[in-house]
Structures are given as structure tokens and as C-alpha cells.
ZAMARGU-4260 file (C-alpha; in steps of 0.2 Angstrom, whole numbers, plus 5000, padded with zeros to 4 digits):
<rodrens>
0) 5121/5241/4324 | 5125/5222/4323 | 5119/5211/4338 | 5127/5194/4342 | 5113/5181/4348
5) 5118/5166/4359 | 5108/5151/4360 | 5102/5134/4352 | 5093/5139/4335 | 5084/5131/4321
10) 5085/5118/4314 | 5090/5111/4330 | 5071/5106/4338 | 5071/5115/4355 | 5060/5128/4362
15) 5076/5139/4366 | 5082/5139/4347 | 5063/5144/4343 | 5064/5158/4354 | 5081/5165/4348
20) 5074/5163/4329 | 5056/5174/4334 | 5067/5186/4344 | 5078/5190/4331 | 5064/5192/4318
25) 5056/5201/4330 | 5068/5215/4334 | 5073/5215/4315 | 5054/5220/4314 | 5056/5235/4324
30) 5071/5245/4316 | 5075/5253/4299 | 5095/5249/4306 | 5101/5240/4289 | 5115/5232/4300
35) 5103/5224/4313 | 5092/5218/4297 | 5107/5211/4288 | 5119/5207/4298 | 5113/5197/4314
40) 5127/5186/4321 | 5120/5171/4328 | 5130/5160/4340 | 5122/5142/4340 | 5125/5128/4352
45) 5124/5110/4347 | 5121/5096/4356 | 5133/5081/4360 | 5134/5069/4347 | 5125/5083/4334
50) 5142/5093/4331 | 5141/5092/4314 | 5123/5086/4308 | 5114/5104/4309 | 5110/5113/4292
55) 5110/5133/4300 | 5102/5148/4290 | 5116/5161/4283 | 5113/5169/4301 | 5122/5157/4310
60) 5141/5163/4309 | 5148/5154/4323 | 5143/5137/4332 | 5149/5130/4349 | 5151/5111/4352
65) 5142/5110/4368 | 5155/5099/4379 | 5170/5108/4370 | 5176/5122/4381 | 5189/5128/4370
70) 5173/5133/4358 | 5167/5145/4370 | 5183/5156/4374 | 5182/5155/4352 | 5165/5163/4351
75) 5170/5178/4363 | 5185/5180/4351 | 5173/5181/4337 | 5160/5191/4344 | 5174/5203/4349
80) 5181/5204/4332 | 5165/5204/4323 | 5160/5223/4325 | 5145/5217/4336 | 5138/5232/4347
85) 5130/5219/4358 | 5125/5202/4364 | 5110/5192/4368 | 5112/5177/4377 | 5098/5165/4381
90) 5101/5157/4396 | 5094/5138/4400 | 5106/5127/4411 | 5105/5110/4401 | 5112/5118/4383
95) 5129/5125/4389 | 5142/5111/4394 | 5151/5106/4409 | 5141/5106/4426 | 5125/5115/4425
100) 5131/5125/4412 | 5147/5133/4416 | 5157/5133/4403 | 5147/5148/4397 | 5155/5159/4410
105) 5172/5160/4403 | 5165/5164/4388 | 5154/5178/4396 | 5169/5187/4404 | 5179/5188/4389
110) 5165/5199/4379 | 5170/5215/4374 | 5153/5221/4373 | 5136/5224/4383 | 5128/5208/4387
115) 5108/5205/4390 | 5103/5188/4396 | 5086/5183/4395 | 5085/5166/4410 | 5071/5155/4404
120) 5074/5146/4421 | 5076/5153/4439 | 5077/5141/4450 | 5070/5142/4470 | 5081/5131/4478
125) 5097/5130/4466 | 5111/5121/4468 | 5127/5128/4475 | 5133/5128/4457 | 5118/5134/4450
130) 5116/5149/4461 | 5133/5155/4458 | 5133/5152/4439 | 5116/5164/4439 | 5126/5176/4449
135) 5143/5176/4440 | 5130/5179/4423 | 5122/5193/4432 | 5137/5201/4436 | 5143/5204/4419
140) 5128/5208/4411 | 5121/5224/4409 | 5103/5218/4409 | 5094/5203/4415 | 5077/5200/4407
145) 5065/5187/4414 | 5047/5184/4410 | 5037/5184/4425 | 5037/5193/4443 | 5041/5178/4452
150) 5056/5176/4442 | 5060/5195/4446 | 5057/5191/4465 | 5069/5175/4466 | 5083/5187/4457
155) 5082/5198/4472 | 5081/5187/4486 | 5089/5171/4482 | 5102/5177/4470 | 5105/5195/4476
160) 5104/5204/4461 | 5103/5221/4461 | 5085/5226/4456 | 5089/5240/4443 | 5099/5225/4433
165) 5080/5217/4431 | 5069/5218/4418 | 5052/5209/4416 | 5049/5207/4398 | 5035/5194/4394
170) 5038/5177/4384 | 5033/5183/4366 | 5020/5174/4355 | 5018/5175/4335 | 5002/5183/4326
175) 4997/5173/4312 | 4984/5182/4301 | 4966/5175/4296 | 4967/5159/4306 | 4949/5155/4309
180) 4943/5142/4324 | 4932/5133/4313 | 4940/5134/4296 | 4957/5125/4306 | 4946/5112/4313
185) 4938/5108/4297 | 4955/5107/4290 | 4960/5094/4300 | 4944/5085/4301 | 4939/5090/4320
190) 4921/5099/4316 | 4912/5086/4328 | 4925/5086/4340 | 4928/5095/4358 | 4947/5097/4355
195) 4960/5096/4370 | 4979/5099/4366 | 4995/5097/4375 | 5011/5101/4365 | 5030/5101/4370
200) 5042/5087/4374 | 5035/5073/4384 | 5041/5069/4400 | 5036/5062/4419 | 5034/5080/4426
205) 5021/5085/4412 | 5008/5075/4421 | 4998/5069/4407 | 4991/5055/4415 | 4981/5068/4427
210) 4971/5073/4410 | 4970/5053/4404 | 4962/5051/4422 | 4950/5066/4421 | 4944/5059/4402
215) 4939/5044/4410 | 4927/5055/4418 | 4922/5068/4405 | 4918/5054/4391 | 4905/5048/4399
220) 4896/5064/4396 | 4906/5072/4382 | 4910/5057/4370 | 4916/5068/4357 | 4931/5074/4365
225) 4945/5071/4359 | 4963/5073/4368 | 4980/5076/4357 | 4998/5075/4363 | 5007/5083/4354
230) 5026/5081/4355 | 5041/5069/4355 | 5048/5062/4370 | 5061/5075/4378 | 5078/5067/4371
235) 5086/5066/4389 | 5072/5054/4395 | 5071/5044/4377 | 5091/5042/4382 | 5090/5034/4398
240) 5071/5027/4398 | 5064/5025/4380 | 5045/5027/4378 | 5044/5021/4396 | 5032/5036/4398
245) 5023/5037/4383 | 5018/5018/4384 | 5011/5021/4402 | 5000/5032/4395 | 4994/5021/4381
250) 4991/5008/4394 | 4981/5020/4404 | 4972/5027/4385 | 4969/5008/4384 | 4962/5005/4402
255) 4950/5017/4400 | 4945/5013/4383 | 4950/5030/4376 | 4955/5024/4360 | 4942/5035/4350
260) 4948/5049/4364 | 4966/5050/4365 | 4978/5053/4350 | 4998/5054/4350 | 5008/5066/4338
265) 5024/5059/4340 | 5032/5072/4330 | 5041/5091/4333 | 5030/5103/4321 | 5032/5118/4313
270) 5026/5136/4321 | 5014/5136/4309 | 5008/5120/4310 | 5007/5121/4330 | 4997/5137/4329
275) 4985/5128/4318 | 4984/5115/4330 | 4981/5129/4344 | 4968/5138/4335 | 4958/5123/4331
280) 4959/5118/4351 | 4943/5123/4362 | 4954/5119/4378 | 4972/5120/4380 | 4979/5109/4396
285) 4996/5110/4405 | 4995/5097/4420 | 5012/5100/4426 | 5016/5090/4443 | 5022/5105/4454
290) 5024/5123/4455 | 5043/5124/4449 | 5041/5133/4433 | 5044/5148/4430 | 5042/5151/4411
295) 5033/5141/4399 | 5033/5146/4382 | 5021/5134/4377 | 5007/5141/4390 | 5011/5158/4383
300) 5008/5151/4367 | 4991/5145/4371 | 4985/5160/4377 | 4993/5172/4362 | 4983/5160/4350
305) 4967/5164/4361 | 4964/5146/4368 | 4955/5142/4384 | 4967/5137/4395 | 4967/5124/4408
310) 4982/5124/4421 | 4989/5117/4438 | 4995/5132/4449 | 5013/5131/4444 | 5020/5149/4444
315) 5021/5155/4427 | 5004/5149/4426 | 4997/5159/4444 | 5002/5173/4433 | 4997/5172/4416
320) 4980/5165/4420 | 4975/5179/4431 | 4960/5190/4429 | 4950/5177/4421 | 4963/5171/4407
325) 4962/5155/4412 | 4956/5141/4425 | 4967/5133/4440 | 4966/5116/4446 | 4977/5107/4458
330) 4992/5096/4455 | 4985/5078/4452 | 4969/5083/4454 | 4959/5073/4439 | 4941/5074/4446
335) 4945/5095/4449 | 4950/5094/4431 | 4935/5084/4425 | 4924/5096/4434 | 4928/5112/4424
340) 4931/5103/4407 | 4912/5097/4410 | 4909/5114/4417 | 4915/5125/4400 | 4908/5109/4389
345) 4892/5113/4395 | 4893/5132/4394 | 4900/5139/4378 | 4897/5156/4385 | 4909/5153/4398
350) 4922/5144/4385 | 4921/5158/4373 | 4924/5171/4388 | 4941/5163/4391 | 4946/5162/4373
355) 4943/5179/4372 | 4952/5184/4390 | 4967/5175/4383 | 4967/5182/4365 | 4964/5200/4371
360) 4981/5197/4383 | 4989/5187/4369 | 4988/5205/4357 | 5000/5211/4371 | 5013/5199/4371
365) 5016/5196/4351 | 5032/5196/4345 | 5032/5212/4336 | 5028/5221/4354 | 5041/5210/4362
370) 5055/5214/4350 | 5052/5233/4354 | 5055/5231/4372 | 5071/5221/4368 | 5077/5235/4354
375) 5074/5250/4368 | 5083/5238/4380 | 5100/5238/4369 | 5098/5256/4363 | 5098/5262/4382
380) 5116/5255/4385 | 5124/5257/4369 | 5138/5269/4377 | 5140/5258/4392 | 5158/5257/4398
385) 5160/5239/4405 | 5165/5238/4424 | 5183/5230/4418 | 5186/5246/4409 | 5183/5258/4423
390) 5200/5262/4432 | 5199/5257/4450 | 5210/5265/4461 | 5207/5253/4475 | 5217/5237/4474
395) 5210/5226/4487 | 5191/5229/4483 | 5184/5226/4502 | 5167/5224/4494 | 5170/5207/4486
400) 5179/5199/4502 | 5166/5188/4512 | 5163/5190/4532 | 5177/5180/4540 | 5171/5164/4546
405) 5178/5147/4552 | 5161/5138/4555 | 5165/5125/4543 | 5183/5122/4553 | 5173/5122/4569
410) 5163/5109/4562 | 5176/5097/4554 | 5189/5098/4572 | 5183/5087/4585 | 5194/5084/4603
415) 5207/5074/4591 | 5210/5087/4577 | 5204/5093/4561 | 5196/5078/4550 | 5205/5077/4533
420) 5191/5075/4523 | 5172/5080/4520 | 5157/5073/4509 | 5148/5090/4502 | 5151/5101/4519
425) 5148/5087/4531 | 5165/5080/4540 | 5169/5063/4532 | 5176/5053/4548 | 5180/5039/4536
430) 5195/5045/4531 | 5203/5051/4549 | 5217/5064/4550 | 5231/5069/4544 | 5247/5080/4550
435) 5246/5091/4536 | 5230/5098/4540 | 5232/5100/4558 | 5248/5110/4554 | 5238/5121/4543
440) 5223/5122/4554 | 5236/5128/4568 | 5244/5141/4556 | 5228/5147/4551 | 5220/5148/4571
445) 5236/5158/4576 | 5235/5170/4560 | 5214/5171/4563 | 5217/5174/4581 | 5232/5187/4579
450) 5223/5196/4565 | 5204/5196/4572 | 5204/5190/4590 | 5193/5175/4585 | 5188/5165/4600
455) 5184/5149/4590 | 5202/5150/4583 | 5208/5153/4602 | 5200/5137/4607 | 5206/5124/4594
460) 5222/5129/4594 | 5227/5118/4608 | 5219/5104/4599 | 5229/5106/4583 | 5245/5106/4593
465) 5240/5094/4605 | 5239/5083/4588 | 5255/5088/4583 | 5264/5084/4598 | 5255/5067/4597
470) 5263/5063/4581 | 5282/5067/4584 | 5293/5054/4584 | 5310/5053/4595 | 5320/5055/4579
475) 5312/5073/4575 | 5302/5068/4561 | 5282/5064/4562 | 5270/5052/4557 | 5254/5060/4546
480) 5239/5049/4546 | 5229/5045/4561 | 5213/5034/4560 | 5197/5040/4567 | 5198/5027/4582
485) 5216/5035/4585 | 5228/5022/4576 | 5241/5027/4568 | 5243/5023/4550 | 5261/5025/4545
490) 5278/5026/4554 | 5284/5042/4545 | 5275/5054/4535 | 5282/5062/4519 | 5294/5077/4520
495) 5280/5090/4514 | 5271/5087/4529 | 5285/5090/4540 | 5290/5105/4532 | 5270/5111/4534
500) 5271/5108/4553 | 5289/5114/4554 | 5280/5131/4547 | 5265/5132/4558 | 5277/5130/4573
505) 5290/5142/4569 | 5272/5156/4566 | 5267/5149/4583 | 5282/5153/4590 | 5282/5169/4584
510) 5262/5174/4585 | 5259/5164/4601 | 5243/5170/4610 | 5252/5165/4628 | 5269/5157/4635
515) 5262/5141/4637 | 5258/5137/4619 | 5274/5146/4614 | 5283/5135/4624 | 5276/5118/4618
520) 5280/5123/4600 | 5299/5127/4604 | 5301/5110/4613 | 5293/5102/4597 | 5301/5113/4584
525) 5320/5111/4594 | 5315/5090/4594 | 5313/5093/4575 | 5330/5102/4571 | 5341/5087/4569
530) 5329/5082/4555 | 5331/5097/4545 | 5347/5094/4536 | 5340/5077/4532 | 5328/5084/4519
535) 5330/5081/4502 | 5313/5086/4494 | 5313/5102/4489 | 5294/5107/4495 | 5300/5100/4512
540) 5315/5112/4512 | 5304/5128/4508 | 5291/5123/4518 | 5305/5122/4533 | 5313/5137/4528
545) 5296/5149/4531 | 5295/5139/4546 | 5313/5144/4552 | 5311/5162/4547 | 5295/5164/4558
550) 5305/5156/4572 | 5322/5169/4570 | 5309/5183/4570 | 5306/5177/4588 | 5325/5171/4592
555) 5336/5183/4581 | 5350/5180/4590 | 5350/5161/4587 | 5365/5161/4574 | 5365/5143/4571
560) 5348/5142/4565 | 5352/5156/4555 | 5365/5146/4547 | 5354/5130/4545 | 5341/5142/4535
565) 5356/5148/4523 | 5361/5131/4520 | 5344/5126/4516 | 5341/5140/4507 | 5356/5137/4495
570) 5350/5120/4492 | 5336/5128/4482 | 5346/5140/4475 | 5357/5126/4467 | 5343/5118/4460
575) 5337/5134/4452 | 5357/5134/4445 | 5354/5117/4438 | 5339/5119/4430 | 5338/5135/4424
580) 5340/5139/4406 | 5334/5153/4395 | 5315/5148/4391 | 5315/5138/4408 | 5320/5148/4423
585) 5313/5135/4436 | 5319/5124/4451 | 5315/5108/4443 | 5311/5103/4425 | 5293/5102/4427
590) 5280/5113/4436 | 5271/5103/4449 | 5260/5107/4463 | 5263/5120/4476 | 5273/5130/4464
595) 5274/5146/4472 | 5280/5139/4489 | 5298/5138/4481 | 5300/5156/4479 | 5290/5161/4493
600) 5304/5153/4505 | 5316/5161/4496 | 5307/5177/4500 | 5306/5173/4517 | 5325/5171/4518
605) 5329/5186/4510 | 5317/5196/4521 | 5331/5192/4535 | 5347/5190/4527 | 5347/5201/4512
610) 5356/5191/4501 | 5354/5197/4483 | 5358/5183/4474 | 5344/5174/4482 | 5332/5189/4480
615) 5337/5189/4460 | 5332/5170/4459 | 5316/5173/4468 | 5311/5188/4457 | 5317/5177/4442
620) 5306/5162/4447 | 5292/5173/4450 | 5292/5181/4436 | 5292/5165/4427 | 5278/5157/4436
625) 5267/5171/4433 | 5270/5172/4414 | 5263/5154/4414 | 5248/5155/4427 | 5242/5174/4425
630) 5243/5176/4404 | 5224/5176/4404 | 5221/5191/4417 | 5217/5178/4431 | 5225/5165/4441
635) 5226/5148/4431 | 5237/5137/4443 | 5244/5120/4434 | 5233/5107/4434 | 5236/5089/4441
640) 5230/5081/4428 | 5247/5080/4418 | 5257/5094/4426 | 5268/5106/4416 | 5284/5097/4409
645) 5297/5106/4400 | 5295/5108/4383 | 5277/5100/4383 | 5258/5104/4387 | 5252/5113/4404
650) 5239/5104/4412 | 5223/5117/4415 | 5215/5104/4428 | 5212/5097/4441 | 5216/5114/4451
655) 5220/5112/4468 | 5218/5127/4483 | 5234/5124/4491 | 5241/5131/4476 | 5233/5146/4476
660) 5236/5149/4495 | 5253/5148/4491 | 5252/5159/4476 | 5243/5174/4488 | 5256/5171/4501
665) 5271/5173/4487 | 5265/5191/4483 | 5261/5197/4499 | 5279/5193/4504 | 5287/5200/4488
670) 5278/5217/4492 | 5287/5215/4510 | 5303/5213/4501 | 5302/5223/4487 | 5288/5235/4492
675) 5282/5235/4475 | 5263/5239/4474 | 5259/5228/4459 | 5263/5211/4469 | 5247/5216/4480
680) 5236/5219/4464 | 5243/5201/4460 | 5240/5193/4477 | 5222/5200/4479 | 5220/5193/4459
685) 5227/5178/4465 | 5213/5177/4481 | 5199/5181/4469 | 5202/5164/4461 | 5192/5158/4477
690) 5177/5170/4473 | 5177/5165/4452 | 5190/5174/4444 | 5196/5155/4439 | 5196/5145/4422
695) 5179/5143/4425 | 5171/5159/4434 | 5164/5149/4447 | 5168/5153/4466 | 5175/5139/4473
700) 5170/5146/4493 | 5155/5141/4500 | 5146/5156/4507 | 5132/5146/4515 | 5143/5133/4523
705) 5160/5143/4525 | 5169/5131/4518 | 5178/5128/4501 | 5177/5116/4487 | 5191/5104/4486
710) 5195/5107/4468 | 5194/5116/4451 | 5189/5101/4437 | 5186/5103/4419 | 5167/5101/4421
715) 5165/5110/4438 | 5169/5109/4455 | 5172/5097/4468 | 5159/5101/4479 | 5168/5090/4494
720) 5173/5103/4505 | 5188/5095/4515 | 5200/5103/4528 | 5214/5105/4514 | 5205/5117/4503
725) 5194/5126/4517 | 5210/5130/4526 | 5220/5137/4512 | 5206/5150/4508 | 5205/5154/4525
730) 5224/5157/4526 | 5222/5166/4510 | 5209/5179/4516 | 5218/5183/4533 | 5232/5186/4522
735) 5222/5199/4510 | 5216/5206/4526 | 5233/5210/4533 | 5241/5216/4517 | 5225/5230/4519
740) 5236/5238/4530 | 5252/5239/4519 | 5240/5246/4504 | 5234/5258/4517 | 5252/5264/4519
745) 5255/5264/4502 | 5238/5275/4497 | 5245/5288/4511 | 5263/5289/4507
</rodrens>
């Protein structure tokens, strides 16, 4: 059985790489399976700037350049074709590309083999993206491995990972035979010294200054003490701050006259050499500055080597050093540390007791033992069927749909209207208001009250309607932008904003909760009619057709308006005829924004007229758009960073939420017209873009704020949660709720 391993790997100098290498050797040591022994498939992560500089050993079959998205997709393809029966991923946010390492998500969603993920970091207060990355990884993994009870607790309570998925396997430690404390001390000329050691990459959060402050007091009683700081400066720290931290430590060393007591070894040593230093040490110190350290490989190594360990009470230290396996001192408490060092140096029996308890526990977490636990885990699900392979009869999985809430819309709305933009989840008043968003907000509020009788929707509805009334010109058109101080910022808005307003007014006429709102909507609609046939841009025309179609559902005898809708429909059909070719079935020579709105408007027209020619154009363009945006098994709408010109390359990013809303509405309307259940499936697949079924496998809907992020970018999400994206999500959500009735009817035929 072949196993694929994903992580950093030697010769890259990285703790995750060392862990991956040791894990492979530990698994191999526990099996007679020749394929495991001889065919480990390592997929190694290269950091930026070092893409071609690592001379990897033969087990590294594939490498991923950290910031190259395509490499991750190719890695998934390689694993699937490599005959690997399982994949083990070592996860740390900083080793993968994209925002917080989200480039790993599309790769994992494409794997066709069972997945084990070892999380080396579990944050107590994750960002929106970090939390969603952990949740997405957990959703596709068969098992999640963590190394402490605190990590188990966090996964269950903060990340809501099912307990049955979580496995606690401690960090493994090497086992080197024949190392003697006194002999190694002699080798390094430490015979007459009491040796303290800290190793690892240097950065400010390591708190090494606490030890130097303590030594100022300790050397007065134990002048033979030697503190070795073993390790390079962290590469990211070096990039941004140089050796500023090491210089600061040197300054303290000179200030306290510790030149003979503190020694820096600025190198990355092999495990064999590291273990010799640990064995030669009397005391190992980890003086980290805060508790937020869920796993520490260096701490595990120190315990495994049987070293007396002194540590601040960060999470992993609290667990690993319990029951007398080490001593704890408070964060930044150099006086407390000095007292403990003096105490155990003055009492050799206490020092030896600490060393013995650490050594005895270390025997339980040596790599061969840890390797067997991983191997048993792999064998436990050899025949697991991935969730994607299960035939789900339910088309709309209601368990995936968040509870409908409009808290963020309420937050963005004042007595003027809905504010256009937000900084994260906070209204950005500097940008004022626009007609587009207030029209969308009126549409959403009307849908929400009709579907859920939401009282907030009923309360804000007249605010949006009032805004539209305030912005209408005498010629039937509308202004668009209004400052926060209620100053008009333009004389006439775009045809897009006009069309979206007609859609909202038409829907309100159709679904108004009372006569007053319907009457004002009809007045505004009537004032705009003279502008309908002046429209030139096809998206403005399309939105207007949709608005007219809703108006006609409430005013079916209005023949004049029916004729207007037919004329506008014919404009779109003619655009299709002019641009249609064998390999390009579209209305323009370019796919840009809000594409699905065009066939959607034709289907609204067909619903009322039954025109077969128009229907054929709608279905043809739906098929064309679907082949481009759903060919990956999820919705990948056309990106605004270049669009998709005929004969050119399509842009993948940036993806906008209004395009997704149009797709959701399109497929729902396609089902209503054709009664083909496949369109309900495509509607729900489109909706799941908001929940993480997208190019980066990251949700844009924010469960905490109930807002929606503004867009999907190549390296992550735009975390601002403005009106457009939030309303696009909510309208899509309400459409899915509406579609549930149709699915129920279909399932019960």
C-alpha cells in the first residue's frame, strides 16, 4: 500500500519537514508492506525564492511552489494517479500559499483517496479565513490528528469538528542509543559547566530575554552556568527585521557581563547533533511569552531526551510537563525562573528526578510508537468511501444551509437607506448610498417577508422604497449615488441600476405586503415606463424584462406592457443572432459580469409568452455558460480581472457575488420553465459557492456577522462585507428556500 505525504521536507530547514521525515521512517519501521517501505510518495512544499534550490531525496516525487495555485491542483492529480491508498497532510498555516494558506483547499477537495491531517497549530482566536480553512480541511478529512488535549477541545468547541473525527497522537521524539550525559558533555567540553539550552528559530515571541534577566541573578551563585541558544533567526523575522532580536539579546548579554555564560550557535543542526546537545544539557528552557502554543516540537524533544525542562505555562507545556515531568514559571517572570534554576542546581536530587520523569515519559512517545499509531489509523479506513462517492438522493441538503438572518443588512441600514460598503463587518459611511443596493435591498426584503414573515424585513422595506422614490428624475430615470450627508452625486445612474430598480419595483408590485407599498411601487414603475425603450445596454434591458415580468403577473391584462416586454426580449434575441457561432453561443463577443442575468431574463419572458424561439436561445446560452463556469464540478464564475473575450483566456479571479446570485436565479427559473430537476441541482451547486464550493474552497458567507465577503480573489477573500455581496447571498438563500417546495413536489410525484 502506497501512502502520499504532504508537507515541507528536508533539506528544507523546517520543523514540519523534520516531522514529515520522521513520521515516514516511523511508519516504515512498523510494517512489512514492501510498497510502504519502498514507495513513500512525498509531495514537498517549496518556500518562495527557493523553488529550484532543494536537492530532495528520491522519495520526493513532486514539489509544490508555495504561491503557485496550479501546482496544488497538479499535486492532487499526481496523488490520484500514483496508486496511493491514503494521504497524510502535515498542516501549518505558513507553509501553504494564499491568504493563511488557503491554496491547499482546492487540492484536498480533488483528492480521491482517504485523508489524514495532522494540525500542528490550532488557534484559540482564529481569523475568519483561518477558522474556515480548518473547518474545510476537517470536512474532507477522514481523521484529524492533534497532539494535545487542548487542541482536541478547541477543535470541538471553536471549530465544531465532530469528536469522532479527532485523534490525539502526541508529537514523536527520536531515540538515539548509547548517548551518555557525561560522555557528551565531555565531547563538547562542558564537563565543568551547568548547561542550559534553548533551541529553535529565534523570534521575539520566544522570550529569551527572560532567561538572560534571570541569569544576571543566577551567575552570582553559579558562575559555571552556560546558556546555549541554538538556532537561526526565523526567516520571516530576518526578512523584515534582520538580526534586531539577536542584537537585543547580545546587548543584554553585555549589560549583565554574561560573555562567559551565554553562547549563540547561529546554525540549523541535524537531529543527531541536536540530540547530543539535549543530552549534554542539564536544563532545557522554553520561556515563550504567551500561552497560545498548542504544540511544541522542541519541548517534546527535550522531554524525549530526558532533560530537566523549565517552561512558561503555554498550553502544550501545561500538559506535557504535568505530574512532575518539568517545572513551570510565569510569563516574563525572570525572578521566578532564577529561583527555580538556583533551587534545582543546589539540589542535584531534584534535578535528577526531573530528568528521570521526563525520560520515562519520553520512552512512550518515541517515533516507532507514534508511527504505529498512524499506521493503525490508516488501516482503520482502508476501504472508506469518500463522501463525494455516496449517491445522495436529497438534491438540496438543508443541513448545509445556514439559518436565514438579516442582522448585517439591519446593521448597514439607517433612515436614509442601505449603506453601499463596509470595512469588514462595519458600515463604511464614507461611501454613502447607491440605487443599485437599495433596489436589491427592497427585492430581498420583499422576498424575505413573503417567505419568512421576517419583521425586520417589513420594517426596512419602506426605507428602501423611500430611497428609490427620492432618487427618481422627472424623465423616468433615476439618480444612483447619494452621499452620507444626502447630497446627490450624479444626475443619472447607469442603465444597470435602472434595470435593477425596475426588477425590485416589479417584484414589490407582485408580492407587496400591503396596498400602500404596492401603490407607490406602481407609481414609480409607471413614471419609468417612458424610459424602457430608450435602453441600449443589454444588462439594463435584461433586468428591466425581469421587472416587467413580475409586474405582469399582477397585471396580466396590460397588453401594452406585454408588447414592451416582447420588444425588449427581441433586442436580446437579436444580439444572440449577431454574435452566435459554432463555438460561441452568446449575446456578446465577451463574457463579463452578471452573465447569467441575460438568459434569466429570457426565461422570465418565456414563462409569460411561451415563445419557443426565445426559449431555445435561453437554453442554448445556459448550456454554453454552464460548460464554462461549471466544468470543474463547482461554480467558477468569470473573473473581473480580464473577463473572457472570445478566442482568449478566461479570467478566474476576482469573482463577484452578484454573478453567483444571477446563476442561482437562472437555474431556479430554468426549472420553473422546463421542470427538469437537473436545474435544481445546478441552482444548489451555485448557491454553495457562498459556503465554500468555489475555486479556493473558502466560504464567503460569514456565520458570525451574517454578512457576505465582497469577492473571491486569487489569494483569498475580500473580507469587506458590503451591501451588494450580502444582498446577493440573501437573495440566493431565499431562492433556495423557495426551491425546496419544488423539490418536494418533484420527490413526491
